[in-house]
C-alpha positions in Angstrom: 28.1 40.3 -36.6 28.5 43.7 -34.5 27.1 42.3 -31.4 28.5 38.6 -31.7 32.2 41.2 -31.4 31.0 42.5 -28.8 31.2 39.2 -26.4 34.4 38.8 -24.6 36.1 35.5 -24.9 35.5 33.0 -22.8 31.9 33.9 -22.3 29.1 33.0 -24.0 25.4 34.4 -24.1 22.4 32.6 -22.7 21.2 30.8 -25.9 24.7 29.9 -26.5 25.0 28.1 -23.6 21.5 26.8 -23.8 22.9 25.1 -27.6 26.2 23.8 -25.6 24.2 22.3 -22.6 21.1 20.8 -24.3 18.6 22.9 -22.3 16.4 25.9 -22.9 16.6 29.6 -22.5 13.6 29.4 -20.6 15.0 26.4 -18.2 18.2 29.3 -17.8 16.3 32.4 -17.1 14.2 30.5 -14.0 17.4 29.3 -12.7 18.9 33.1 -13.0 15.3 34.1 -11.1 16.0 30.9 -8.9 19.2 32.4 -7.7 20.7 29.1 -9.2 22.8 30.3 -12.0 23.1 33.9 -12.7 25.4 35.2 -15.2 29.1 36.1 -14.2 28.6 39.2 -15.9 26.8 41.7 -19.1 28.1 42.5 -22.3 28.0 46.7 -22.9 24.8 45.9 -24.8 23.3 44.6 -21.5 23.1 40.8 -22.8 23.9 38.1 -20.0 26.9 36.2 -20.2 28.0 33.3 -19.2 31.8 32.0 -18.6 33.2 29.0 -18.3 33.0 28.3 -14.4 29.2 28.9 -15.0 29.5 26.2 -17.7 30.8 23.8 -14.8 28.2 24.8 -12.1 25.4 24.6 -14.8 26.8 20.8 -15.2 26.4 20.0 -11.5 23.1 21.4 -11.3 21.6 19.4 -14.3 23.5 16.0 -13.0 21.8 16.8 -9.7 18.3 17.6 -10.9 18.6 14.2 -12.8 19.7 12.0 -9.9 16.8 13.7 -8.4 17.9 16.0 -6.2 15.1 19.3 -5.4 16.3 23.0 -6.5 16.0 23.6 -2.9 18.3 20.8 -2.6 20.7 21.3 -5.0 20.6 25.5 -4.5 21.8 24.9 -0.7 24.4 22.2 -2.1 26.2 24.0 -4.7 28.8 25.8 -2.7 29.3 22.8 -0.3 30.1 20.3 -2.2 33.6 21.4 -2.9 35.3 17.7 -2.1 34.7 14.1 -3.9 34.1 13.1 0.0 31.3 16.2 0.0 29.7 14.9 -3.3 29.8 11.2 -2.0 28.0 12.1 1.0 25.0 13.8 -0.5 24.9 11.4 -3.6 24.7 8.8 -0.1 21.8 10.6 1.5 19.8 11.3 -1.8 20.4 7.5 -2.5 18.6 6.8 0.7 15.8 9.2 -0.2 15.1 7.4 -3.5 15.2 3.9 -2.1 12.3 5.2 0.5 10.3 7.1 -2.3 10.6 3.2 -4.8 9.7 1.8 -1.5 6.6 4.1 -1.1 5.5 3.8 -5.1 6.0 0.0 -4.9 3.5 0.0 -2.4 0.9 2.3 -4.1 0.9 0.2 -7.1 0.8 -3.0 -4.9 -2.4 -1.2 -3.8 -3.6 0.1 -7.1 -3.0 -3.4 -8.5 -5.0 -5.1 -5.9 -7.9 -2.9 -5.9 -7.7 -2.7 -9.7 -8.8 -6.7 -9.5 -11.3 -6.1 -6.2 -13.1 -3.3 -8.2 -13.7 -6.4 -11.3 -14.8 -8.7 -9.0 -17.3 -6.4 -7.2 -20.7 -6.1 -9.0 -21.3 -2.5 -8.1 -19.3 0.3 -7.9 -18.8 1.1 -4.0 -16.4 3.8 -2.9 -16.5 2.9 0.8 -15.7 -0.3 0.2 -12.7 1.0 -1.7 -11.8 3.1 0.6 -11.9 -0.1 3.3 -9.7 -2.3 0.9 -7.0 0.6 0.6 -6.5 1.2 4.3 -6.1 -2.8 5.1 -3.9 -2.8 2.1 -2.0 0.3 3.9 -1.9 -1.5 7.0 -0.4 -4.7 5.2 -3.5 -6.8 5.6 -3.4 -9.7 3.4 -7.0 -10.2 4.2 -8.3 -7.0 2.7 -10.1 -9.1 -0.7 -13.0 -10.0 2.6 -14.3 -6.4 2.3 -16.2 -7.2 -1.2 -17.9 -10.7 0.6 -19.9 -8.2 3.4 -21.9 -5.7 3.4 -21.0 -2.1 4.4 -22.8 -2.5 7.9 -20.9 -5.8 8.8 -17.9 -4.2 7.5 -18.3 -1.0 9.9 -19.1 -3.5 12.7 -16.0 -5.4 12.0 -14.0 -2.4 12.1 -15.0 -1.0 14.9 -14.2 -4.6 16.9 -11.3 -5.4 15.6 -9.4 -1.7 15.4 -6.8 -2.9 18.2 -5.1 -5.7 16.0 -7.6 -8.5 17.6 -8.6 -9.5 14.0 -5.1 -11.4 13.4 -5.5 -13.5 16.5 -8.9 -14.6 15.7 -8.0 -14.9 12.2 -5.5 -17.4 13.3 -7.8 -19.2 15.9 -10.0 -19.9 12.7 -7.4 -21.4 10.5 -6.3 -24.1 13.7 -10.1 -24.7 14.2 -10.0 -25.8 10.6 -6.9 -27.8 11.0 -8.3 -29.5 14.0 -12.0 -30.0 11.8 -9.9 -31.8 9.1 -7.5 -34.0 11.9 -11.1 -34.7 13.8 -12.7 -36.1 10.6 -9.5 -38.1 8.8 -9.2 -39.5 12.1 -12.9 -40.7 12.6 -13.4 -38.5 15.5 -17.7 -38.1 15.9 -19.3 -34.5 15.7 -21.6 -35.8 18.5 -18.5 -37.2 20.8 -17.4 -34.8 23.6 -14.3 -34.3 21.4 -16.5 -33.2 18.4 -18.9 -31.4 20.9 -15.9 -29.5 22.9 -14.8 -28.4 19.0 -18.3 -27.0 18.2 -18.2 -25.3 21.1 -15.1 -23.5 20.8 -16.0 -22.6 17.2 -19.0 -20.9 17.9 -17.4 -19.2 20.6 -15.0 -17.8 18.0 -17.6 -16.8 15.6 -19.3 -15.4 18.8 -16.4 -13.3 19.4 -16.5 -12.4 15.4 -19.9 -11.0 15.9 -19.9 -10.1 19.7 -22.6 -12.1 19.8 -24.9 -10.0 17.0 -27.0 -12.6 15.6 -28.0 -9.7 12.6 -24.4 -10.8 11.2 -24.9 -14.4 10.8 -26.3 -14.5 7.4 -23.3 -12.6 6.1 -21.4 -14.9 7.7 -22.9 -17.8 6.2 -23.3 -16.5 2.8 -19.2 -15.4 3.3 -19.0 -19.7 4.1 -21.3 -20.5 0.9 -18.9 -18.1 -1.8 -15.5 -20.0 -0.8 -14.9 -20.5 -4.2 -14.5 -16.7 -4.9 -12.6 -16.3 -2.0 -8.7 -15.3 -2.6 -6.9 -17.1 -0.2 -6.0 -20.6 -1.3 -5.0 -21.6 1.8 -8.4 -20.7 3.7 -10.6 -22.4 0.7 -8.4 -25.6 1.0 -8.7 -25.3 4.7 -12.7 -24.3 4.5 -12.8 -27.1 1.7 -11.5 -29.7 4.5 -13.1 -28.3 7.8 -16.6 -27.9 6.4 -18.4 -31.2 6.1 -17.5 -31.8 9.7 -17.9 -28.4 11.2 -21.8 -28.5 9.8 -22.1 -32.2 11.4 -20.6 -30.8 14.5 -22.4 -27.6 14.7 -25.6 -29.4 14.4 -24.8 -31.7 17.1 -24.0 -28.9 19.6 -27.3 -27.0 19.0 -29.4 -29.9 19.1 -28.1 -31.0 22.3 -28.6 -27.5 23.7 -31.8 -27.4 21.8 -31.1 -24.0 20.7 -31.2 -22.4 16.9 -29.1 -19.2 16.4 -29.7 -19.3 12.9 -33.5 -18.8 13.9 -32.9 -15.8 15.9 -32.5 -17.2 19.4 -29.9 -15.8 21.9 -27.0 -17.9 22.3 -27.0 -19.3 25.6 
């Protein structure tokens, strides 16, 4: 009992302060070590003592910590936050920082969930493809799902060819060609007619643009087309399903007229 009588009125020990503020003695000792909250005085016996003013400062520290401020931020603001305007300004700044963090975390969560679905659909563990998917998702490319349909060699070639953002333009061109094929089919435009052959040339030119004229990529692209039922894009599935019959007939007529078979290894004229 004697040691408690030695505590001056208006002061409390570290243990009493920890209990009052629902924190721990270790936390208060750490704050003291870091220069955030030091005892106002020591008792005759050398015990660290905290005043009512220290309690107010601890309220500020714990409140700011809950609001997401780092200890370094708290340390620099303890003295400056002396008016409602300064508090409001600090909170506004912190709110902006937290919104940015939330946006980053939301994007990371979307990437995690998307990658999870892709890994479940792939037949093997392939960290190279996982990395490619993550990169595309970080770029905001909604067509990241195509990665699982191509082998590593093909994807490397595509990435080298489209690193400057040309992929979106070619993708949109393909979608327009799919729409045109469906329209020609619905309107009775014959695949071997002048319009049909002009369409086939435009379609083949786009395929050649995608592959860079590398015929070794054609089997992978044909395999991709055959896997349309597993495409993640419902829009693309619908467009290709409507266009595919006409495209095949138009391409057959086009290559017959040219007298070439690019799928047999001959170069495009």
